[in-house]
C-alpha positions in Angstrom: 0.0 0.0 0.0 1.3 3.5 -0.9 2.6 5.6 1.9 0.5 8.5 0.8 -2.7 6.7 0.9 -4.7 8.1 3.9 -7.1 5.2 4.1 -6.3 2.2 6.2 -7.2 -1.3 4.9 -10.6 -2.7 5.7 -9.3 -6.2 6.0 -6.4 -7.8 7.9 -3.2 -8.7 6.0 -3.4 -12.2 7.5 -6.5 -13.2 5.6 -5.7 -15.8 2.9 -6.5 -15.5 -0.8 -8.6 -18.6 -0.5 -10.8 -16.9 2.0 -12.2 -14.6 -0.7 -12.2 -16.4 -4.0 -15.4 -14.6 -5.1 -13.7 -11.2 -4.4 -10.6 -11.7 -6.5 -12.3 -11.1 -9.9 -14.3 -8.2 -8.3 -11.5 -6.3 -6.9 -9.1 -6.2 -9.8 -5.5 -5.9 -8.7 -3.1 -3.0 -9.3 0.2 -2.0 -7.9 -1.4 -1.4 -4.5 -3.3 -4.7 -4.2 -2.5 -6.6 -1.1 -0.7 -9.7 -2.2 -2.2 -12.0 0.4 -5.9 -10.9 0.6 -6.4 -10.0 -3.0 -8.1 -6.8 -1.9 -7.0 -3.3 -2.7 -7.9 -1.2 0.3 -8.4 1.8 -1.9 -10.3 0.0 -4.6 -13.9 0.7 -5.3 -14.2 4.4 -5.0 -17.8 4.9 -4.0 -18.3 7.6 -6.6 -19.6 4.8 -8.8 -22.2 3.9 -6.3 -23.0 7.4 -5.2 -23.8 8.4 -8.7 -25.2 11.8 -9.8 -27.2 14.1 -7.6 -29.3 17.2 -8.5 -26.8 19.9 -9.3 -25.9 22.5 -6.7 -28.1 21.1 -3.9 -27.5 20.2 -1.3 -23.9 21.5 -1.0 -21.2 18.8 -0.8 -19.1 18.5 2.3 -15.3 18.6 1.9 -15.1 15.0 3.0 -17.6 13.9 0.3 -15.9 16.0 -2.4 -12.6 14.3 -1.5 -14.4 10.9 -1.6 -16.0 11.6 -4.9 -13.0 13.0 -6.8 -10.2 10.7 -5.6 -9.4 7.9 -7.9 -9.2 4.9 -5.5 -7.3 2.5 -7.7 -4.5 4.6 -9.0 -4.4 7.4 -6.6 -4.9 10.0 -9.4 -7.1 13.0 -8.9 -8.5 13.2 -12.4 -10.8 10.3 -11.7 -10.0 8.3 -14.8 -8.9 4.7 -14.7 -5.3 4.5 -15.9 -5.3 2.1 -18.9 -1.5 1.8 -18.7 -1.5 0.2 -15.3 -2.6 -3.3 -14.7 -5.8 -3.6 -12.9 -7.1 -0.2 -14.0 -10.6 -1.6 -13.5 -12.0 -2.0 -10.0 -15.3 -2.3 -8.2 -17.4 -0.1 -10.5 -19.2 -2.7 -12.6 -19.4 -5.3 -9.9 -20.7 -3.0 -7.3 -23.2 -1.7 -9.8 -24.3 -5.2 -10.5 -24.6 -6.0 -6.8 -26.6 -2.9 -6.1 -28.8 -3.5 -9.1 -29.5 -7.0 -7.8 -30.4 -5.6 -4.3 -32.8 -3.1 -5.8 -34.4 -5.4 -8.3 -34.9 -8.3 -5.9 -38.6 -8.7 -4.9 -39.8 -9.8 -1.5 -40.7 -13.3 -2.6 -37.5 -13.8 -4.6 -35.6 -12.7 -1.5 -37.5 -15.2 0.7 -36.5 -18.0 -1.7 -32.9 -17.0 -1.9 -32.3 -16.2 1.8 -34.4 -18.7 3.8 -31.6 -19.2 6.4 -31.2 -15.4 6.9 -34.9 -15.2 7.6 -34.8 -18.2 10.0 -31.8 -17.0 12.0 -33.1 -13.4 12.2 -36.4 -14.8 13.6 -34.4 -17.0 16.0 -32.3 -14.2 17.5 -35.5 -12.1 17.9 -36.9 -14.7 20.3 -35.0 -12.8 23.0 -37.5 -10.0 22.5 -40.3 -12.3 23.5 -38.7 -12.6 27.0 -38.1 -8.8 27.1 -41.9 -8.3 26.5 -43.2 -11.1 28.6 -41.7 -9.9 31.9 -43.3 -6.4 32.2 -46.6 -7.7 30.8 -46.6 -10.4 33.4 -46.2 -7.9 36.2 -49.0 -5.8 34.9 -51.3 -8.8 35.0 -50.2 -9.9 38.4 -51.5 -6.6 39.9 -55.0 -7.7 38.9 -54.5 -11.4 40.0 -56.5 -12.2 43.2 -53.9 -14.5 44.7 -51.0 -12.2 44.0 -52.9 -9.3 45.6 -53.7 -11.4 48.6 -50.1 -12.5 49.1 -48.4 -9.2 48.3 -51.0 -6.5 48.7 -53.0 -4.8 51.4 -56.7 -4.3 52.1 -58.3 -1.1 50.7 -62.1 -0.5 50.8 -62.7 -4.2 51.3 -60.4 -5.4 48.6 -56.8 -6.3 48.3 -54.6 -4.1 46.0 -50.9 -3.6 45.3 -49.9 -0.1 46.3 -49.0 2.4 43.6 -45.5 2.7 45.2 -44.8 -1.0 44.9 -46.3 -1.2 41.4 -43.9 1.5 40.4 -40.9 -0.1 42.1 -41.5 -3.5 40.6 -42.3 -2.3 37.1 -39.1 -0.2 37.1 -37.0 -3.3 36.5 -37.7 -3.5 32.8 -37.3 0.1 31.8 -34.3 0.6 34.0 -32.9 -2.5 32.3 -33.5 -0.9 28.9 -31.5 2.1 30.0 -28.5 0.4 31.7 -28.6 -2.9 29.9 -29.0 -1.4 26.5 -26.0 0.9 27.0 -24.0 -1.9 28.4 -24.8 -4.2 25.5 -23.2 -1.8 23.0 -19.6 -2.6 24.1 -19.7 -6.4 24.1 -21.7 -6.4 20.8 -18.9 -4.5 19.1 -16.0 -6.2 20.8 -17.2 -9.9 21.0 -19.9 -9.9 18.4 -23.7 -10.1 18.3 -23.7 -13.9 18.8 -21.6 -14.1 21.9 -23.4 -11.2 23.6 -26.7 -12.8 22.8 -25.7 -16.2 24.3 -24.3 -14.6 27.5 -27.6 -12.7 28.0 -29.7 -15.8 27.6 -27.6 -17.7 30.2 -27.8 -14.8 32.7 -31.6 -14.5 32.1 -32.0 -18.2 32.9 -30.1 -17.8 36.1 -32.0 -14.7 37.3 -35.4 -16.2 36.8 -34.7 -18.3 39.9 -35.0 -15.2 42.0 -38.4 -14.3 40.6 -39.7 -17.9 40.8 -38.8 -18.3 44.5 -39.7 -14.8 45.6 -42.3 -14.7 48.4 -41.9 -11.0 49.3 -42.1 -7.8 47.4 -38.5 -7.0 48.4 -37.1 -10.2 46.9 -39.3 -9.9 43.8 -38.0 -6.3 43.3 -34.4 -7.6 43.3 -35.2 -10.2 40.7 -37.0 -7.7 38.5 -34.2 -5.2 38.6 -31.4 -7.7 37.9 -33.4 -9.5 35.3 -34.4 -6.2 33.6 -30.7 -5.3 33.2 -30.2 -8.3 31.0 -33.5 -8.2 29.3 -32.7 -4.7 28.1 -29.9 -6.1 25.9 -32.3 -8.0 23.7 -33.9 -4.8 22.4 -30.5 -3.8 21.0 -29.3 -7.2 19.7 -32.4 -8.1 17.7 -32.7 -5.1 15.4 -28.9 -4.8 14.9 -28.6 -8.5 14.0 -31.7 -8.7 11.8 -30.7 -5.7 9.7 -27.2 -7.1 9.1 -28.1 -10.7 8.0 -30.8 -10.0 5.4 -31.0 -8.3 2.0 -32.7 -5.0 1.3 -35.9 -6.6 0.0 -36.8 -8.3 3.3 -35.0 -6.0 5.7 -38.1 -4.1 6.6 -40.1 -7.3 7.3 -37.5 -8.9 9.5 -36.8 -5.8 11.6 -40.5 -5.2 12.0 -40.9 -8.8 13.1 -39.3 -7.6 16.3 -42.5 -5.8 17.1 -44.4 -9.1 16.6 -42.1 -10.7 19.1 -43.1 -7.9 21.6 -46.7 -8.7 20.9 -46.2 -12.4 21.2 -44.5 -12.0 24.6 -47.2 -9.7 25.9 -50.0 -12.0 24.5 -48.4 -15.1 26.1 -48.2 -13.3 29.5 -51.8 -12.3 29.3 -52.9 -15.8 28.2 -50.9 -17.6 30.9 -52.1 -15.3 33.6 -55.7 -15.6 32.5 -55.3 -19.4 32.8 -53.6 -19.4 36.2 -55.4 -16.4 37.8 -58.1 -18.7 39.3 -55.6 -20.9 41.2 -55.8 -20.4 44.9 -52.1 -20.9 45.8 -48.8 -19.4 44.9 -48.7 -21.3 41.6 -51.1 -18.7 40.2 -48.1 -16.4 39.8 -45.2 -18.9 40.1 -46.2 -20.8 36.9 -45.9 -17.6 34.7 -42.5 -16.9 36.1 -41.4 -20.5 35.4 -42.5 -20.4 31.8 -39.7 -17.9 31.0 -37.3 -20.9 31.2 -38.9 -22.4 28.2 -37.6 -19.6 25.9 -34.1 -19.9 27.4 -34.1 -23.6 26.7 -35.2 -23.1 23.1 -32.6 -20.5 22.4 -29.7 -22.3 24.1 -30.7 -25.5 22.2 -30.0 -23.8 18.9 -27.4 -21.3 19.9 -24.4 -23.2 18.7 -25.5 -22.9 15.1 -26.3 -19.1 15.1 -24.2 -17.3 12.5 -22.3 -14.2 13.4 -23.2 -10.9 11.7 -21.2 -10.6 8.4 -21.0 -6.9 8.9 -19.4 -7.3 12.3 -16.9 -9.8 10.9 -15.9 -7.5 8.0 -15.3 -4.6 10.4 -13.0 -6.8 12.4 -11.1 -8.0 9.3 -12.5 -11.5 9.4 -13.2 -11.7 5.7 -12.9 -15.5 5.5 -15.5 -16.0 8.3 -17.7 -13.3 6.7 -17.7 -15.2 3.4 -18.6 -18.4 5.2 -21.5 -16.8 7.1 -22.8 -15.3 3.9 -22.8 -18.7 2.2 -24.8 -20.1 5.2 -27.3 -17.2 5.0 -28.0 -17.4 1.3 -28.8 -20.0 -1.3 -26.2 -21.2 -3.8 -27.7 -19.0 -6.5 -26.6 -15.8 -4.8 -23.2 -14.3 -5.8 -21.6 -14.1 -2.3 -18.6 -12.3 -3.7 -20.7 -9.4 -4.8 -22.5 -9.2 -1.5 -19.2 -9.3 0.4 -17.8 -6.6 -1.8 -20.7 -4.3 -1.0 -20.2 -4.8 2.7 -16.4 -4.1 2.4 -17.1 -1.1 0.3 -19.7 0.4 2.7 -17.4 -0.1 5.6 -14.6 1.6 3.7 -16.8 4.5 2.8 -17.8 5.0 6.5 -14.1 5.0 7.4 -13.3 7.6 4.8 -16.3 9.7 6.1 -14.6 9.4 9.5 -17.5 7.6 11.1 -16.1 6.2 14.3 -17.6 3.4 16.4 -17.9 4.8 19.9 -20.9 6.2 21.8 -19.5 9.7 21.3 -19.5 9.1 17.6 -23.3 8.7 17.7 -23.5 12.4 18.5 -20.8 13.8 16.2 -21.4 15.3 12.8 -24.1 13.9 10.7 -24.5 11.0 13.1 -26.3 13.4 15.4 -29.2 13.7 13.0 -29.3 9.9 12.5 -29.3 9.3 16.3 -32.0 11.9 16.8 -34.2 10.0 14.3 -33.6 6.7 16.1 -34.3 8.1 19.5 -37.3 10.1 18.4 -39.2 7.2 16.7 -38.5 4.9 19.6 -39.5 7.4 22.3 -42.7 8.1 20.4 -43.9 4.6 21.2 -43.9 5.5 24.9 -45.3 9.0 24.5 -48.2 7.7 22.4 -49.4 5.5 25.2 -47.9 2.0 24.6 -47.1 1.6 28.3 -50.8 1.3 29.0 -50.6 -2.2 27.5 -48.5 -3.4 30.4 -51.3 -2.2 32.7 -54.1 -3.2 30.2 -55.8 -5.9 32.4 -55.5 -3.8 35.5 -56.7 -0.7 33.6 -59.8 -2.5 32.3 -60.4 -3.8 35.7 -60.2 -0.4 37.4 -62.2 1.1 34.6 -65.2 -1.0 35.6 -64.9 -4.4 33.9 -65.2 -7.6 36.0 -61.9 -9.4 36.6 -62.6 -12.3 34.1 -63.7 -9.9 31.4 -60.7 -7.6 32.1 -58.3 -10.6 31.5 -60.2 -11.6 28.4 -60.1 -8.0 27.1 -56.4 -8.0 27.8 -55.9 -11.1 25.6 -58.1 -9.6 22.9 -56.2 -6.4 23.1 -52.9 -8.2 22.2 -54.5 -10.6 19.7 -55.5 -7.5 17.7 -51.9 -6.3 18.1 -50.7 -9.5 16.6 -53.0 -9.2 13.7 -52.0 -5.6 13.2 -48.3 -6.4 13.1 -48.8 -9.1 10.5 -51.0 -6.8 8.5 -48.2 -4.2 8.5 -45.9 -6.4 6.4 -47.6 -5.9 3.0 -47.7 -2.2 3.8 -44.0 -2.1 4.6 -43.2 -3.9 1.3 -45.4 -1.6 -0.7 -45.3 1.8 1.0 -42.6 3.9 2.6 -41.6 4.0 6.3 -42.4 7.7 6.6 -45.9 7.4 5.1 -46.9 4.5 7.4 -45.3 6.0 10.5 -46.9 9.4 10.2 -50.3 8.2 9.0 -50.6 5.7 11.8 -49.4 8.2 14.4 -52.1 10.7 13.3 -54.8 8.0 13.8 -53.5 7.2 17.3 -53.8 10.9 18.3 -57.4 11.0 17.2 -58.3 7.7 18.9 -56.7 8.8 22.2 -58.6 12.0 22.2 -61.9 10.2 21.5 -61.2 8.0 24.6 -60.7 11.1 26.7 -63.9 12.7 25.4 -66.0 9.7 26.2 -64.7 9.7 29.8 -66.3 13.1 30.2 -69.8 11.8 29.8 -71.6 12.5 33.1 -72.1 9.4 35.2 -69.9 7.2 33.0 -72.5 4.6 32.1 -71.4 1.0 31.6 -71.7 1.3 27.8 -69.1 4.1 27.9 -66.6 1.7 29.5 -67.1 -0.9 26.8 -66.9 1.8 24.1 -63.5 3.0 25.5 -62.3 -0.6 25.7 -63.3 -1.2 22.1 -61.5 2.0 21.0 -58.4 0.8 22.8 -58.6 -2.3 20.8 -58.8 -0.3 17.6 -55.9 1.9 18.9 -53.7 -1.1 19.5 -54.4 -2.4 15.9 -53.3 0.9 14.3 -50.3 1.1 16.7 -49.1 -2.4 15.6 -49.7 -1.7 12.0 -47.7 1.6 12.0 -45.4 3.0 14.6 -45.0 -0.2 16.5 -43.2 -2.3 13.8 -42.0 0.6 11.6 -40.0 2.0 14.5 -37.7 -1.0 14.5 -37.2 -0.7 10.7 -36.3 3.0 11.0 -33.8 2.6 13.9 -32.1 -0.2 11.9 -31.8 1.9 8.8 -31.2 5.3 10.1 -28.0 4.4 12.0 -24.6 4.1 10.3 -23.3 0.5 10.2 -20.2 1.3 12.3 -22.3 2.7 15.2 -25.5 0.7 14.6 -25.3 -1.3 17.9 -24.5 1.8 19.9 -27.0 4.0 18.1 -29.8 1.5 18.7 -28.5 1.2 22.3 -28.8 5.0 22.8 -32.4 4.9 21.3 -33.3 2.0 23.5 -31.9 3.7 26.6 -33.8 6.9 25.8 -37.0 4.9 25.4 -36.3 3.1 28.6 -35.7 6.4 30.4 -39.1 7.7 29.3 -40.5 4.3 30.2 -39.2 4.8 33.8 -41.2 8.0 33.9 -44.3 6.4 32.6 -43.9 3.4 34.9 -43.7 5.8 37.8 -46.6 7.9 36.7 -49.2 5.4 35.3 -50.0 3.6 38.6 -50.7 7.0 40.3 -52.8 8.1 37.3 -55.0 5.0 37.2 -55.1 3.6 40.8 -58.4 4.3 42.7 -56.5 5.5 45.7 -54.6 8.1 43.7 -55.7 10.2 40.7 -58.1 7.6 39.3 -58.0 9.3 35.8 -59.4 6.2 34.0 -60.2 7.2 30.4 -59.0 10.7 30.8 -55.6 9.4 30.1 -56.6 9.7 26.5 -56.1 13.5 26.7 -52.7 13.0 28.2 -51.3 10.6 25.7 -53.2 12.1 22.8 -51.5 15.4 23.5 -48.1 13.9 23.7 -48.6 11.9 20.5 -49.7 15.1 18.7 -46.4 16.7 19.6 -44.6 13.6 18.3 -46.5 13.8 15.1 -45.3 17.3 14.4 -41.7 16.2 15.1 -42.0 13.1 12.9 -43.4 15.1 9.9 -40.3 17.4 9.8 -37.6 14.9 10.9 -38.4 11.3 9.9 -37.1 10.6 6.3 -38.1 7.9 3.9 -35.5 5.1 4.0 -37.4 2.5 2.0 -35.4 0.9 -0.8 -32.1 2.4 0.2 -28.9 0.4 0.8 -26.8 1.2 3.8 -24.3 2.9 1.5 -26.9 5.0 -0.1 -28.2 6.1 3.3 -24.7 7.1 4.3 -24.6 9.4 1.2 -28.0 10.9 1.7 -27.2 11.8 5.3 -23.7 13.0 4.5 -25.2 15.3 1.8 -27.7 16.6 4.4 -30.7 15.9 2.1 -33.8 17.5 3.6 -36.2 15.1 5.3 -39.0 15.3 2.7 -36.6 14.9 -0.2 -35.2 11.5 0.9 -37.8 9.4 -1.0 -37.4 11.1 -4.4 -33.7 11.9 -4.3 -32.0 10.3 -7.3 -28.7 8.4 -7.0 -27.3 7.3 -10.3 -25.1 4.2 -9.7 -23.8 4.3 -13.2 -22.0 7.6 -12.9 -18.4 7.8 -14.2 -15.8 7.2 -11.6 -14.1 10.4 -10.4 -16.5 12.7 -12.1 -15.9 16.3 -11.1 -18.2 17.0 -8.1 -19.2 20.3 -9.6 -20.8 18.4 -12.5 -22.6 15.9 -10.3 
C-alpha cells in the first residue's frame, strides 16, 4: 500500500486468498493490491455507487468531495482509470451489478434466496419475547386475586398492590433498557452479536430463579431489577442483527418482526395469567415466572448454530469468516462475492467519512441527526401510550370491567396487536416507512382524544366503559400496523453501520428512560386510591402523541429501498427530510467525475 494513501485497509493482512475467492475477480489488482488478501484497500471508489445528484443542492461536504473525486485504484485526482496500469478496473461494474441486484430483488424472490437469513433473524429475535413477557406479566399480576392477597393490602374491602410498589416492581424492565442497552453496545462491538446474545440468555435463565422463589415484594424487586438489566440487551441485539443478515428486500419485514415478538411476549403473558389467575395458591403467579425458562431452553438449544453478523466480521477484518457466514445465510444461486464486496465497500466508505464506532460518535457530525431520528421514533412509542398495554388488564379492571372480562379484554387487546403487526408487512413492502409511520401516528392521536372525550360523559354509564375498551382495541391495531413495527425498521436503517449497535442502544436507553417516567406515573394516574383518571388518560397521551406527530413530519425521512451505503450518502449530503424518498442516486456515474458536475 502506498505511503501517501490516507485510508487504512478494511481487511487484515493475515487473511488468505482462498478466503475470498469470489472477491478476486471483483477487486481487480493493481500495484497497491494486497498480495495476500487479493483486496485493494483503496479500490472501489464509491463515486460509482454514489452516482449523480441534483446539481448544486445540497452542497457537498469537503469529505464527500474528496471521496467523490479521488481515484481509488491509481491514486490519481482526475478520476479516470489509468489504462497503462494493470488492474485499472476496480469495483465499479461489480458493485453496480450487486446494487442493481439488491434493488431489483422482490420480496418473494428474497424469501426463496435467503431462507436461512430469515430463520436466524427470527431465532435471535426470540429474546425480545422474553423482554416483552416480563413487564406484561407484572401488569397482569397486579389484577390477579392470589397475588394481591399474598403481596397486597386491604383497601375499601379489597386487596390491592400499592402504587408505590407497582412503580418499584415495574421499574425493572425500563431501568434494564437504560442500563442494559447501553452496556450491550460494548460487548456487541467487541465480542460480536452472537456471543453477547448467548451470554444474555444464560444470565436470564439464572436470574429467573430469584423471581420464581420470591415470596416477598422486596425479593421480587431484586429479581426484576437484575433481570431487567439483562432483558434490556435483547432490544439492542435483535434489530442490529436482523438488519445485518438480510438483504434489502426483506430488511423491513425482518426488523418489523421484532414488534411481533413484543406482541407475542405480551400475548403469552396475558394468556398464561388468564389461565392461572383462578388458582388459589402461589402457583397462580409462580407458573408464569417459570415459563420464562422455556424460551431460554429453546434459544440455548439452537445457539451453537447461530451465524455471526457478516458486517461485524468485516469490520474486524475476518473476511474468510464473513464469506462463510454469507454462504450459510443465502442459497447457492446468490453471488456471495458481490454481497461481500458491498459490505467491504460500505465499511470503507464510512471509514473515509470518518464515522467512528464509539458512543460519542453517535452524536458527532451527521450521526447526530441519525441518532435523533432513532431516539425520536422509539420514544414516540412511549409517548403515544404504549405503556398502557403493560397495565391493560388492570386498567380495564379499574375502569369497571369484571376481573374475568378484564383478563379476556387484555388477551383480545394483544391478539388484535398480533393481527396488526402481521397486516403491516404488506404495507411495509409496498409503502414507505415515513408514510406508514406518520399516518398511523395521526390516527393514534385521534383515537386517544376520543377515549378522553368519552370519559367526560356524566355518570360514565357502563356502555361508555365498553366503548372505551373497544376503541383501545382499535388503537392497538393501528399502533401495531404503524409506529410499532416501523419503528424497528427505521432505527435499523437510520443508523450508520459502524455505530449501529450503539445508536440502537442509545435509542433503547432513551425509550427506557421515558419508560421509567411512565412506569412511575401510570399507577398513580389509574389507581383508585390516587388520581383515578381512567379514560381521561386519552387526553394526556393524545396530546403527547400530537407533539410527536409534528416532530415526525419534519424529521423522519423515507428510508425504504435504500442500501446502507446510499443512506450514508443521503445523510452526508444533508438531504432534507421530505426529499429523501425522491432523491436520485445514479449508480452508473463515471468514476471520479468532477463533483461540480454531479
